[in-house]
MOPAC internal coordinates of N, CA, C and O (Angstrom, degrees):
PM7 1SCF
backbone

  N    0.0000 0     0.00 0     0.00 0    0    0    0
  C    1.4527 1     0.00 0     0.00 0    1    0    0
  C    1.5292 1   108.36 1     0.00 0    2    1    0
  O    1.2310 1   120.88 1   -39.90 1    3    2    1
  N    1.3256 1   115.93 1   140.10 1    3    2    1
  C    1.4566 1   120.46 1  -179.62 1    5    3    2
  C    1.5180 1   110.51 1  -104.50 1    6    5    3
  O    1.2310 1   121.34 1    -8.92 1    7    6    5
  N    1.3184 1   115.05 1   171.08 1    7    6    5
  C    1.4639 1   121.57 1   178.33 1    9    7    6
  C    1.5270 1   109.75 1   -87.35 1   10    9    7
  O    1.2310 1   120.68 1   -10.28 1   11   10    9
  N    1.3031 1   116.30 1   169.72 1   11   10    9
  C    1.4622 1   122.78 1   175.24 1   13   11   10
  C    1.5320 1   106.83 1   -80.00 1   14   13   11
  O    1.2310 1   120.53 1   -62.27 1   15   14   13
  N    1.3313 1   116.59 1   117.73 1   15   14   13
  C    1.4686 1   119.45 1  -177.75 1   17   15   14
  C    1.5182 1   114.00 1  -131.60 1   18   17   15
  O    1.2310 1   119.95 1   165.57 1   19   18   17
  N    1.3313 1   117.70 1   -14.43 1   19   18   17
  C    1.4654 1   119.77 1  -173.75 1   21   19   18
  C    1.5281 1   111.15 1  -136.78 1   22   21   19
  O    1.2310 1   121.74 1   -11.73 1   23   22   21
  N    1.3163 1   114.28 1   168.27 1   23   22   21
  C    1.4621 1   120.59 1   173.97 1   25   23   22
  C    1.5323 1   109.78 1   -61.20 1   26   25   23
  O    1.2310 1   120.48 1   142.48 1   27   26   25
  N    1.3251 1   116.69 1   -37.52 1   27   26   25
  C    1.4604 1   120.33 1   179.34 1   29   27   26
  C    1.5311 1   110.68 1   -61.55 1   30   29   27
  O    1.2310 1   120.49 1   143.57 1   31   30   29
  N    1.3261 1   116.67 1   -36.43 1   31   30   29
  C    1.4648 1   119.72 1   175.55 1   33   31   30
  C    1.5301 1   110.32 1   -62.76 1   34   33   31
  O    1.2310 1   120.84 1   137.90 1   35   34   33
  N    1.3184 1   115.99 1   -42.10 1   35   34   33
  C    1.4674 1   120.13 1   178.51 1   37   35   34
  C    1.5247 1   111.12 1   -65.42 1   38   37   35
  O    1.2310 1   120.30 1   142.78 1   39   38   37
  N    1.3271 1   117.04 1   -37.22 1   39   38   37
  C    1.4606 1   120.37 1   177.44 1   41   39   38
  C    1.5287 1   110.37 1   -62.45 1   42   41   39
  O    1.2310 1   120.31 1   135.39 1   43   42   41
  N    1.3179 1   117.01 1   -44.61 1   43   42   41
  C    1.4567 1   121.10 1   176.91 1   45   43   42
  C    1.5268 1   110.79 1   -61.19 1   46   45   43
  O    1.2310 1   120.82 1   132.29 1   47   46   45
  N    1.3196 1   116.03 1   -47.71 1   47   46   45
  C    1.4628 1   120.77 1  -179.17 1   49   47   46
  C    1.5148 1   112.02 1   -60.65 1   50   49   47
  O    1.2310 1   119.92 1   132.21 1   51   50   49
  N    1.3169 1   117.76 1   -47.79 1   51   50   49
  C    1.4652 1   120.13 1  -178.28 1   53   51   50
  C    1.5233 1   111.22 1   -66.90 1   54   53   51
  O    1.2310 1   119.99 1   144.69 1   55   54   53
  N    1.3253 1   117.63 1   -35.31 1   55   54   53
  C    1.4623 1   120.04 1   175.63 1   57   55   54
  C    1.5217 1   111.23 1   -60.75 1   58   57   55
  O    1.2310 1   120.55 1   132.82 1   59   58   57
  N    1.3250 1   116.55 1   -47.18 1   59   58   57
  C    1.4674 1   121.38 1   178.95 1   61   59   58
  C    1.5308 1   111.19 1   -65.25 1   62   61   59
  O    1.2310 1   120.94 1   137.82 1   63   62   61
  N    1.3192 1   115.82 1   -42.18 1   63   62   61
  C    1.4573 1   121.33 1  -179.99 1   65   63   62
  C    1.5266 1   111.48 1   -60.52 1   66   65   63
  O    1.2310 1   120.35 1   132.18 1   67   66   65
  N    1.3261 1   116.94 1   -47.82 1   67   66   65
  C    1.4545 1   119.62 1  -178.02 1   69   67   66
  C    1.5228 1   112.45 1   -70.06 1   70   69   67
  O    1.2310 1   119.96 1   150.03 1   71   70   69
  N    1.3213 1   117.67 1   -29.97 1   71   70   69
  C    1.4637 1   119.52 1   173.34 1   73   71   70
  C    1.5310 1   109.18 1   -59.33 1   74   73   71
  O    1.2310 1   120.68 1   134.00 1   75   74   73
  N    1.3311 1   116.30 1   -46.00 1   75   74   73
  C    1.4707 1   119.05 1  -178.79 1   77   75   74
  C    1.5259 1   111.42 1   -68.06 1   78   77   75
  O    1.2310 1   119.81 1   142.17 1   79   78   77
  N    1.3208 1   117.96 1   -37.83 1   79   78   77
  C    1.4682 1   120.05 1   177.61 1   81   79   78
  C    1.5244 1   110.90 1   -62.51 1   82   81   79
  O    1.2310 1   120.86 1   136.44 1   83   82   81
  N    1.3169 1   115.95 1   -43.56 1   83   82   81
  C    1.4588 1   119.49 1  -176.86 1   85   83   82
  C    1.5252 1   112.65 1   -75.61 1   86   85   83
  O    1.2310 1   120.01 1   167.74 1   87   86   85
  N    1.3235 1   117.59 1   -12.26 1   87   86   85
  C    1.4577 1   121.29 1   173.20 1   89   87   86
  C    1.5276 1   112.08 1   -89.86 1   90   89   87
  O    1.2310 1   120.22 1   166.78 1   91   90   89
  N    1.3245 1   117.18 1   -13.22 1   91   90   89
  C    1.4570 1   121.34 1  -177.03 1   93   91   90
  C    1.5345 1   109.54 1   -83.55 1   94   93   91
  O    1.2310 1   119.79 1   -59.39 1   95   94   93
  N    1.3339 1   118.01 1   120.61 1   95   94   93
  C    1.4698 1   119.98 1  -175.83 1   97   95   94
  C    1.5244 1   114.44 1   -64.42 1   98   97   95
  O    1.2310 1   120.07 1   155.77 1   99   98   97
  N    1.3362 1   117.47 1   -24.23 1   99   98   97
  C    1.4625 1   120.74 1   179.05 1  101   99   98
  C    1.5321 1   111.46 1   -76.73 1  102  101   99
  O    1.2310 1   120.76 1   137.32 1  103  102  101
  N    1.3037 1   116.14 1   -42.68 1  103  102  101
  C    1.4665 1   121.55 1  -172.88 1  105  103  102
  C    1.5356 1   112.70 1   -89.64 1  106  105  103
  O    1.2310 1   120.26 1   145.06 1  107  106  105
  N    1.3095 1   117.11 1   -34.94 1  107  106  105
  C    1.4645 1   121.17 1  -175.11 1  109  107  106
  C    1.5286 1   113.52 1   -47.81 1  110  109  107
  O    1.2310 1   118.55 1   133.02 1  111  110  109
  N    1.3443 1   120.37 1   -46.98 1  111  110  109
  C    1.4705 1   118.97 1  -178.12 1  113  111  110
  C    1.5311 1   113.80 1   -61.32 1  114  113  111
  O    1.2310 1   120.22 1   150.46 1  115  114  113
  N    1.3100 1   117.19 1   -29.54 1  115  114  113
  C    1.4665 1   119.30 1   178.10 1  117  115  114
  C    1.5298 1   109.71 1   -62.92 1  118  117  115
  O    1.2310 1   120.85 1   138.47 1  119  118  117
  N    1.3140 1   115.99 1   -41.53 1  119  118  117
  C    1.4621 1   120.46 1  -178.76 1  121  119  118
  C    1.5168 1   112.65 1   -79.71 1  122  121  119
  O    1.2310 1   120.23 1   140.01 1  123  122  121
  N    1.3314 1   117.17 1   -39.99 1  123  122  121
  C    1.4705 1   119.67 1  -173.06 1  125  123  122
  C    1.5296 1   113.14 1   -89.16 1  126  125  123
  O    1.2310 1   120.11 1   139.78 1  127  126  125
  N    1.3263 1   117.39 1   -40.22 1  127  126  125
  C    1.4620 1   120.24 1  -174.06 1  129  127  126
  C    1.5283 1   113.24 1   -94.98 1  130  129  127
  O    1.2310 1   120.28 1   146.22 1  131  130  129
  N    1.3120 1   117.07 1   -33.78 1  131  130  129
  C    1.4672 1   120.11 1  -174.31 1  133  131  130
  C    1.5332 1   111.01 1   -99.47 1  134  133  131
  O    1.2310 1   120.36 1   121.43 1  135  134  133
  N    1.3334 1   116.91 1   -58.57 1  135  134  133
  C    1.4665 1   120.14 1   179.54 1  137  135  134
  C    1.5223 1   111.22 1   -75.78 1  138  137  135
  O    1.2310 1   120.91 1   154.07 1  139  138  137
  N    1.3292 1   115.87 1   -25.93 1  139  138  137
  C    1.4679 1   122.62 1   179.78 1  141  139  138
  C    1.5271 1   111.48 1    49.92 1  142  141  139
  O    1.2310 1   121.29 1  -129.64 1  143  142  141
  N    1.3477 1   115.13 1    50.36 1  143  142  141
  C    1.4550 1   118.12 1  -177.55 1  145  143  142
  C    1.5205 1   111.59 1   -70.34 1  146  145  143
  O    1.2310 1   121.87 1   -35.91 1  147  146  145
  N    1.2912 1   114.03 1   144.09 1  147  146  145
  C    1.4595 1   123.33 1   169.00 1  149  147  146
  C    1.5201 1   104.10 1   -95.69 1  150  149  147
  O    1.2310 1   120.37 1   -76.70 1  151  150  149
  N    1.3165 1   116.90 1   103.30 1  151  150  149
  C    1.4601 1   121.09 1  -171.94 1  153  151  150
  C    1.5232 1   112.15 1   -57.86 1  154  153  151
  O    1.2310 1   119.85 1   140.18 1  155  154  153
  N    1.3097 1   117.89 1   -39.82 1  155  154  153
  C    1.4641 1   120.71 1   179.64 1  157  155  154
  C    1.5273 1   111.39 1   -61.56 1  158  157  155
  O    1.2310 1   120.19 1   143.38 1  159  158  157
  N    1.3179 1   117.25 1   -36.62 1  159  158  157
  C    1.4721 1   121.11 1   178.07 1  161  159  158
  C    1.5246 1   111.50 1   -81.09 1  162  161  159
  O    1.2310 1   120.29 1   147.41 1  163  162  161
  N    1.3354 1   117.05 1   -32.59 1  163  162  161
  C    1.4659 1   121.88 1  -175.38 1  165  163  162
  C    1.5344 1   112.84 1   -75.17 1  166  165  163
  O    1.2310 1   119.98 1   141.42 1  167  166  165
  N    1.3151 1   117.64 1   -38.58 1  167  166  165
  C    1.4577 1   119.93 1  -174.63 1  169  167  166
  C    1.5283 1   113.80 1   -58.02 1  170  169  167
  O    1.2310 1   118.36 1   134.35 1  171  170  169
  N    1.3385 1   120.73 1   -45.65 1  171  170  169
  C    1.4723 1   118.41 1   177.79 1  173  171  170
  C    1.5278 1   113.12 1   -61.70 1  174  173  171
  O    1.2310 1   120.33 1   148.08 1  175  174  173
  N    1.3182 1   116.97 1   -31.92 1  175  174  173
  C    1.4661 1   120.67 1   179.17 1  177  175  174
  C    1.5203 1   110.07 1   -69.96 1  178  177  175
  O    1.2310 1   119.98 1   135.51 1  179  178  177
  N    1.3184 1   117.64 1   -44.49 1  179  178  177
  C    1.4625 1   120.60 1  -179.24 1  181  179  178
  C    1.5296 1   110.46 1   -69.79 1  182  181  179
  O    1.2310 1   120.19 1   147.73 1  183  182  181
  N    1.3189 1   117.23 1   -32.27 1  183  182  181
  C    1.4687 1   119.97 1   173.92 1  185  183  182
  C    1.5237 1   109.59 1   -66.07 1  186  185  183
  O    1.2310 1   120.02 1   139.38 1  187  186  185
  N    1.3343 1   117.56 1   -40.62 1  187  186  185
  C    1.4698 1   120.62 1   174.54 1  189  187  186
  C    1.5250 1   110.71 1   -56.85 1  190  189  187
  O    1.2310 1   120.74 1   135.82 1  191  190  189
  N    1.3365 1   116.20 1   -44.18 1  191  190  189
  C    1.4630 1   120.68 1   179.72 1  193  191  190
  C    1.5260 1   110.69 1   -58.55 1  194  193  191
  O    1.2310 1   120.52 1   128.52 1  195  194  193
  N    1.3313 1   116.61 1   -51.48 1  195  194  193
  C    1.4654 1   120.13 1  -176.06 1  197  195  194
  C    1.5271 1   112.01 1   -70.95 1  198  197  195
  O    1.2310 1   120.14 1   150.61 1  199  198  197
  N    1.3117 1   117.34 1   -29.39 1  199  198  197
  C    1.4692 1   119.54 1   174.69 1  201  199  198
  C    1.5287 1   109.55 1   -63.61 1  202  201  199
  O    1.2310 1   120.55 1   138.55 1  203  202  201
  N    1.3179 1   116.54 1   -41.45 1  203  202  201
  C    1.4611 1   121.79 1   176.34 1  205  203  202
  C    1.5316 1   110.78 1   -66.54 1  206  205  203
  O    1.2310 1   120.55 1   133.18 1  207  206  205
  N    1.3294 1   116.55 1   -46.82 1  207  206  205
  C    1.4692 1   120.94 1  -176.29 1  209  207  206
  C    1.5225 1   112.86 1   -67.95 1  210  209  207
  O    1.2310 1   120.46 1   144.62 1  211  210  209
  N    1.3203 1   116.73 1   -35.38 1  211  210  209
  C    1.4634 1   120.35 1  -174.14 1  213  211  210
  C    1.5237 1   112.77 1   -93.69 1  214  213  211
  O    1.2310 1   120.56 1   136.97 1  215  214  213
  N    1.3283 1   116.54 1   -43.03 1  215  214  213
  C    1.4639 1   120.68 1  -174.35 1  217  215  214
  C    1.5273 1   113.68 1  -106.19 1  218  217  215
  O    1.2310 1   120.34 1   172.40 1  219  218  217
  N    1.3461 1   116.96 1    -7.60 1  219  218  217
  C    1.4621 1   120.12 1  -179.71 1  221  219  218
  C    1.5084 1   113.77 1    70.79 1  222  221  219
  O    1.2310 1   120.49 1  -157.71 1  223  222  221
  N    1.3248 1   116.67 1    22.29 1  223  222  221
  C    1.4640 1   119.97 1   177.76 1  225  223  222
  C    1.5138 1   108.73 1  -141.21 1  226  225  223
  O    1.2310 1   121.13 1   -18.95 1  227  226  225
  N    1.2982 1   115.45 1   161.05 1  227  226  225
  C    1.4548 1   119.32 1   178.88 1  229  227  226
  C    1.5026 1   111.27 1   130.71 1  230  229  227
  O    1.2310 1   121.34 1     6.14 1  231  230  229
  N    1.3144 1   115.05 1  -173.86 1  231  230  229
  C    1.4616 1   121.01 1  -172.16 1  233  231  230
  C    1.5224 1   113.37 1  -115.20 1  234  233  231
  O    1.2310 1   119.25 1  -172.57 1  235  234  233
  N    1.3132 1   119.03 1     7.43 1  235  234  233
  C    1.4631 1   121.03 1  -176.61 1  237  235  234
  C    1.5228 1   110.03 1   -68.46 1  238  237  235
  O    1.2310 1   120.83 1   -53.64 1  239  238  237
  N    1.3294 1   116.01 1   126.36 1  239  238  237
  C    1.4674 1   120.53 1  -179.16 1  241  239  238
  C    1.5262 1   112.80 1  -136.08 1  242  241  239
  O    1.2310 1   119.95 1  -170.44 1  243  242  241
  N    1.3309 1   117.71 1     9.56 1  243  242  241
  C    1.4598 1   120.73 1  -178.93 1  245  243  242
  C    1.5238 1   110.82 1   -76.36 1  246  245  243
  O    1.2310 1   120.83 1   -19.55 1  247  246  245
  N    1.3208 1   116.03 1   160.45 1  247  246  245
  C    1.4581 1   121.80 1   175.92 1  249  247  246
  C    1.5289 1   107.80 1   -92.88 1  250  249  247
  O    1.2310 1   121.37 1   -85.34 1  251  250  249
  N    1.3186 1   114.98 1    94.66 1  251  250  249
  C    1.4600 1   121.24 1  -175.45 1  253  251  250
  C    1.5233 1   111.87 1   -59.31 1  254  253  251
  O    1.2310 1   120.36 1   138.13 1  255  254  253
  N    1.3181 1   116.92 1   -41.87 1  255  254  253
  C    1.4617 1   120.00 1  -179.60 1  257  255  254
  C    1.5246 1   110.77 1   -62.21 1  258  257  255
  O    1.2310 1   119.96 1   133.42 1  259  258  257
  N    1.3154 1   117.67 1   -46.58 1  259  258  257
  C    1.4647 1   120.95 1  -179.62 1  261  259  258
  C    1.5320 1   111.37 1   -60.75 1  262  261  259
  O    1.2310 1   120.58 1   140.43 1  263  262  261
  N    1.3223 1   116.49 1   -39.57 1  263  262  261
  C    1.4669 1   120.64 1   178.51 1  265  263  262
  C    1.5282 1   110.06 1   -61.02 1  266  265  263
  O    1.2310 1   120.57 1   136.56 1  267  266  265
  N    1.3179 1   116.52 1   -43.44 1  267  266  265
  C    1.4607 1   119.92 1  -178.40 1  269  267  266
  C    1.5335 1   112.30 1   -76.53 1  270  269  267
  O    1.2310 1   119.93 1   151.33 1  271  270  269
  N    1.3235 1   117.73 1   -28.67 1  271  270  269
  C    1.4617 1   119.81 1   174.09 1  273  271  270
  C    1.5286 1   109.99 1   -65.10 1  274  273  271
  O    1.2310 1   120.47 1   138.79 1  275  274  273
  N    1.3296 1   116.71 1   -41.21 1  275  274  273
  C    1.4623 1   120.56 1   177.19 1  277  275  274
  C    1.5255 1   110.81 1   -64.28 1  278  277  275
  O    1.2310 1   120.61 1   138.94 1  279  278  277
  N    1.3307 1   116.43 1   -41.06 1  279  278  277
  C    1.4560 1   120.44 1   177.59 1  281  279  278
  C    1.5242 1   110.63 1   -64.02 1  282  281  279
  O    1.2310 1   120.40 1   139.94 1  283  282  281
  N    1.3214 1   116.84 1   -40.06 1  283  282  281
  C    1.4675 1   121.24 1   178.93 1  285  283  282
  C    1.5278 1   111.15 1   -61.06 1  286  285  283
  O    1.2310 1   120.16 1   143.25 1  287  286  285
  N    1.3144 1   117.31 1   -36.75 1  287  286  285
  C    1.4676 1   120.18 1   178.44 1  289  287  286
  C    1.5272 1   111.45 1   -63.12 1  290  289  287
  O    1.2310 1   120.49 1   150.61 1  291  290  289
  N    1.3188 1   116.67 1   -29.39 1  291  290  289
  C    1.4600 1   121.04 1   179.47 1  293  291  290
  C    1.5294 1   112.90 1   -90.33 1  294  293  291
  O    1.2310 1   120.83 1   146.92 1  295  294  293
  N    1.3555 1   116.02 1   -33.08 1  295  294  293
  C    1.4666 1   119.73 1  -168.67 1  297  295  294
  C    1.5190 1   114.99 1  -116.82 1  298  297  295
  O    1.2310 1   119.80 1   172.07 1  299  298  297
  N    1.3278 1   117.99 1    -7.93 1  299  298  297
  C    1.4615 1   121.22 1  -175.20 1  301  299  298
  C    1.5269 1   111.53 1    49.87 1  302  301  299
  O    1.2310 1   120.96 1  -110.40 1  303  302  301
  N    1.3364 1   115.78 1    69.60 1  303  302  301
  C    1.4609 1   121.40 1  -179.70 1  305  303  302
  C    1.5235 1   109.85 1   -63.14 1  306  305  303
  O    1.2310 1   120.82 1   -52.18 1  307  306  305
  N    1.3197 1   116.04 1   127.82 1  307  306  305
  C    1.4582 1   121.74 1  -175.73 1  309  307  306
  C    1.5277 1   110.92 1  -104.69 1  310  309  307
  O    1.2310 1   121.48 1   -12.74 1  311  310  309
  N    1.3325 1   114.78 1   167.26 1  311  310  309
  C    1.4643 1   119.98 1   174.59 1  313  311  310
  C    1.5274 1   109.94 1   -58.74 1  314  313  311
  O    1.2310 1   119.92 1   142.91 1  315  314  313
  N    1.3143 1   117.76 1   -37.09 1  315  314  313
  C    1.4634 1   121.26 1   178.08 1  317  315  314
  C    1.5226 1   111.13 1   -64.30 1  318  317  315
  O    1.2310 1   119.77 1   141.56 1  319  318  317
  N    1.3363 1   118.04 1   -38.44 1  319  318  317
  C    1.4642 1   120.26 1   176.43 1  321  319  318
  C    1.5243 1   110.83 1   -59.20 1  322  321  319
  O    1.2310 1   120.63 1   135.90 1  323  322  321
  N    1.3319 1   116.40 1   -44.10 1  323  322  321
  C    1.4615 1   120.27 1   179.31 1  325  323  322
  C    1.5252 1   111.32 1   -66.72 1  326  325  323
  O    1.2310 1   120.77 1   142.18 1  327  326  325
  N    1.3248 1   116.13 1   -37.82 1  327  326  325
  C    1.4702 1   120.44 1   178.33 1  329  327  326
  C    1.5315 1   110.17 1   -63.16 1  330  329  327
  O    1.2310 1   120.37 1   136.18 1  331  330  329
  N    1.3203 1   116.89 1   -43.82 1  331  330  329
  C    1.4600 1   121.78 1   177.93 1  333  331  330
  C    1.5240 1   110.45 1   -63.61 1  334  333  331
  O    1.2310 1   120.43 1   135.77 1  335  334  333
  N    1.3374 1   116.78 1   -44.23 1  335  334  333
  C    1.4643 1   121.95 1   178.76 1  337  335  334
  C    1.5280 1   109.84 1   -57.47 1  338  337  335
  O    1.2310 1   120.57 1   132.18 1  339  338  337
  N    1.3355 1   116.51 1   -47.82 1  339  338  337
  C    1.4696 1   120.60 1  -179.55 1  341  339  338
  C    1.5244 1   111.75 1   -65.10 1  342  341  339
  O    1.2310 1   120.18 1   140.11 1  343  342  341
  N    1.3054 1   117.26 1   -39.89 1  343  342  341
  C    1.4520 1   120.69 1   178.94 1  345  343  342
  C    1.5274 1   110.63 1   -62.19 1  346  345  343
  O    1.2310 1   120.29 1   132.98 1  347  346  345
  N    1.3129 1   117.06 1   -47.02 1  347  346  345
  C    1.4712 1   120.75 1   177.74 1  349  347  346
  C    1.5250 1   110.76 1   -62.43 1  350  349  347
  O    1.2310 1   120.66 1   139.38 1  351  350  349
  N    1.3168 1   116.34 1   -40.62 1  351  350  349
  C    1.4669 1   121.03 1  -179.95 1  353  351  350
  C    1.5242 1   110.09 1   -62.27 1  354  353  351
  O    1.2310 1   120.47 1   127.60 1  355  354  353
  N    1.3277 1   116.72 1   -52.40 1  355  354  353
  C    1.4656 1   120.96 1  -177.89 1  357  355  354
  C    1.5234 1   111.83 1   -62.80 1  358  357  355
  O    1.2310 1   120.29 1   141.38 1  359  358  357
  N    1.3122 1   117.05 1   -38.62 1  359  358  357
  C    1.4583 1   120.89 1   177.90 1  361  359  358
  C    1.5192 1   110.73 1   -62.94 1  362  361  359
  O    1.2310 1   120.28 1   136.65 1  363  362  361
  N    1.3330 1   117.06 1   -43.35 1  363  362  361
  C    1.4712 1   120.74 1   178.72 1  365  363  362
  C    1.5258 1   111.13 1   -63.93 1  366  365  363
  O    1.2310 1   120.33 1   138.62 1  367  366  365
  N    1.3269 1   116.97 1   -41.38 1  367  366  365
  C    1.4694 1   120.01 1   177.71 1  369  367  366
  C    1.5222 1   109.43 1   -62.64 1  370  369  367
  O    1.2310 1   120.28 1   127.07 1  371  370  369
  N    1.3186 1   117.07 1   -52.93 1  371  370  369
  C    1.4667 1   121.53 1  -175.03 1  373  371  370
  C    1.5264 1   112.78 1   -63.24 1  374  373  371
  O    1.2310 1   120.09 1   150.37 1  375  374  373
  N    1.3209 1   117.44 1   -29.63 1  375  374  373
  C    1.4669 1   120.96 1  -179.60 1  377  375  374
  C    1.5278 1   112.49 1   -76.22 1  378  377  375
  O    1.2310 1   120.64 1   161.64 1  379  378  377
  N    1.3433 1   116.37 1   -18.36 1  379  378  377
  C    1.4580 1   119.43 1  -172.41 1  381  379  378
  C    1.5246 1   115.37 1  -121.69 1  382  381  379
  O    1.2310 1   120.04 1   158.43 1  383  382  381
  N    1.3369 1   117.53 1   -21.57 1  383  382  381
  C    1.4624 1   119.85 1  -171.61 1  385  383  382
  C    1.5210 1   111.47 1  -142.89 1  386  385  383
  O    1.2310 1   121.75 1   -24.92 1  387  386  385
  N    1.3322 1   114.26 1   155.08 1  387  386  385
  C    1.4546 1   120.86 1   175.36 1  389  387  386
  C    1.5283 1   107.73 1  -148.81 1  390  389  387
  O    1.2310 1   121.16 1   -46.38 1  391  390  389
  N    1.3399 1   115.38 1   133.62 1  391  390  389
  C    1.4558 1   119.69 1   177.40 1  393  391  390
  C    1.5157 1   111.53 1   143.52 1  394  393  391
  O    1.2310 1   120.31 1     3.18 1  395  394  393
  N    1.3269 1   117.02 1  -176.82 1  395  394  393
  C    1.4705 1   121.42 1  -176.76 1  397  395  394
  C    1.5308 1   114.12 1   -60.14 1  398  397  395
  O    1.2310 1   119.98 1   140.36 1  399  398  397
  N    1.3285 1   117.64 1   -39.64 1  399  398  397
  C    1.4692 1   119.12 1  -179.37 1  401  399  398
  C    1.5222 1   110.98 1   -72.35 1  402  401  399
  O    1.2310 1   120.54 1   147.01 1  403  402  401
  N    1.3217 1   116.58 1   -32.99 1  403  402  401
  C    1.4726 1   119.74 1   175.81 1  405  403  402
  C    1.5239 1   109.75 1   -63.68 1  406  405  403
  O    1.2310 1   120.62 1   138.75 1  407  406  405
  N    1.3160 1   116.42 1   -41.25 1  407  406  405
  C    1.4695 1   119.81 1   177.01 1  409  407  406
  C    1.5270 1   110.69 1   -68.32 1  410  409  407
  O    1.2310 1   120.64 1   141.67 1  411  410  409
  N    1.3214 1   116.39 1   -38.33 1  411  410  409
  C    1.4724 1   120.72 1  -179.82 1  413  411  410
  C    1.5301 1   111.08 1   -63.45 1  414  413  411
  O    1.2310 1   120.22 1   137.45 1  415  414  413
  N    1.3298 1   117.18 1   -42.55 1  415  414  413
  C    1.4643 1   118.63 1  -177.84 1  417  415  414
  C    1.5282 1   110.49 1   -67.57 1  418  417  415
  O    1.2310 1   120.00 1   145.10 1  419  418  417
  N    1.3290 1   117.60 1   -34.90 1  419  418  417
  C    1.4695 1   119.68 1   176.89 1  421  419  418
  C    1.5297 1   110.62 1   -67.33 1  422  421  419
  O    1.2310 1   120.50 1   140.39 1  423  422  421
  N    1.3244 1   116.65 1   -39.61 1  423  422  421
  C    1.4703 1   120.38 1   177.20 1  425  423  422
  C    1.5172 1   110.75 1   -64.69 1  426  425  423
  O    1.2310 1   120.60 1   137.09 1  427  426  425
  N    1.3290 1   116.45 1   -42.91 1  427  426  425
  C    1.4659 1   120.51 1   177.58 1  429  427  426
  C    1.5174 1   111.00 1   -61.84 1  430  429  427
  O    1.2310 1   120.35 1   137.12 1  431  430  429
  N    1.3069 1   116.93 1   -42.88 1  431  430  429
  C    1.4690 1   120.67 1   179.81 1  433  431  430
  C    1.5250 1   110.51 1   -61.23 1  434  433  431
  O    1.2310 1   120.15 1   136.65 1  435  434  433
  N    1.3208 1   117.32 1   -43.35 1  435  434  433
  C    1.4607 1   121.09 1   177.40 1  437  435  434
  C    1.5226 1   110.96 1   -61.97 1  438  437  435
  O    1.2310 1   120.19 1   135.63 1  439  438  437
  N    1.3217 1   117.24 1   -44.37 1  439  438  437
  C    1.4701 1   121.32 1   179.17 1  441  439  438
  C    1.5239 1   111.24 1   -62.20 1  442  441  439
  O    1.2310 1   120.79 1   133.93 1  443  442  441
  N    1.3124 1   116.09 1   -46.07 1  443  442  441
  C    1.4650 1   120.81 1  -178.88 1  445  443  442
  C    1.5277 1   110.13 1   -63.41 1  446  445  443
  O    1.2310 1   120.37 1   133.86 1  447  446  445
  N    1.3186 1   116.90 1   -46.14 1  447  446  445
  C    1.4720 1   120.43 1   179.90 1  449  447  446
  C    1.5247 1   111.24 1   -62.29 1  450  449  447
  O    1.2310 1   120.33 1   140.44 1  451  450  449
  N    1.3221 1   116.98 1   -39.56 1  451  450  449
  C    1.4639 1   121.01 1  -179.55 1  453  451  450
  C    1.5257 1   110.63 1   -65.31 1  454  453  451
  O    1.2310 1   120.62 1   131.87 1  455  454  453
  N    1.3241 1   116.42 1   -48.13 1  455  454  453
  C    1.4725 1   120.46 1   179.92 1  457  455  454
  C    1.5225 1   110.41 1   -63.66 1  458  457  455
  O    1.2310 1   120.47 1   137.66 1  459  458  457
  N    1.3184 1   116.70 1   -42.34 1  459  458  457
  C    1.4611 1   119.62 1   179.47 1  461  459  458
  C    1.5203 1   111.90 1   -60.14 1  462  461  459
  O    1.2310 1   120.69 1   135.80 1  463  462  461
  N    1.3282 1   116.29 1   -44.20 1  463  462  461
  C    1.4635 1   119.37 1   179.09 1  465  463  462
  C    1.5202 1   110.93 1   -60.70 1  466  465  463
  O    1.2310 1   120.47 1   135.98 1  467  466  465
  N    1.3185 1   116.71 1   -44.02 1  467  466  465
  C    1.4691 1   120.91 1  -179.67 1  469  467  466
  C    1.5272 1   109.58 1   -62.43 1  470  469  467
  O    1.2310 1   120.09 1   133.32 1  471  470  469
  N    1.3123 1   117.43 1   -46.68 1  471  470  469
  C    1.4669 1   121.12 1  -177.16 1  473  471  470
  C    1.5350 1   111.83 1   -69.32 1  474  473  471
  O    1.2310 1   120.56 1   140.32 1  475  474  473
  N    1.3041 1   116.54 1   -39.68 1  475  474  473
  C    1.4662 1   120.83 1  -178.25 1  477  475  474
  C    1.5309 1   111.09 1   -67.85 1  478  477  475
  O    1.2310 1   120.53 1   142.02 1  479  478  477
  N    1.3240 1   116.59 1   -37.98 1  479  478  477
  C    1.4654 1   119.93 1  -174.47 1  481  479  478
  C    1.5284 1   113.66 1   -97.93 1  482  481  479
  O    1.2310 1   120.43 1  -170.35 1  483  482  481
  N    1.3287 1   116.79 1     9.65 1  483  482  481
  C    1.4817 1   117.88 1   179.55 1  485  483  482
  C    1.5142 1   111.85 1   -95.99 1  486  485  483
  O    1.2310 1   120.10 1   180.00 1  487  486  485

């Protein structure tokens, strides 16, 4: 298994991650019924986000917190939702990658989820 080193690696990871999210009966309705994401349009944006977060480069300029605060107003995102999101994320990373960047992205995901929960519920 190799480490995460390229945008293509992030594309693979996010594809696998979103497959697992959309298979999860708890999380799927948030994405399909409430956020109504178009996965084909969403994946390049989320890859942009992680390229920026992990490699410090890319074109992502959206306000991630504001997007999730708006979603929370519609869906009441719970601690369990974040726990499920992190579990799916970590599983996708561990199934596809191994190395310092794989560990870094999991740490970043935990940090982001923690801050989001604090900001959303404050």
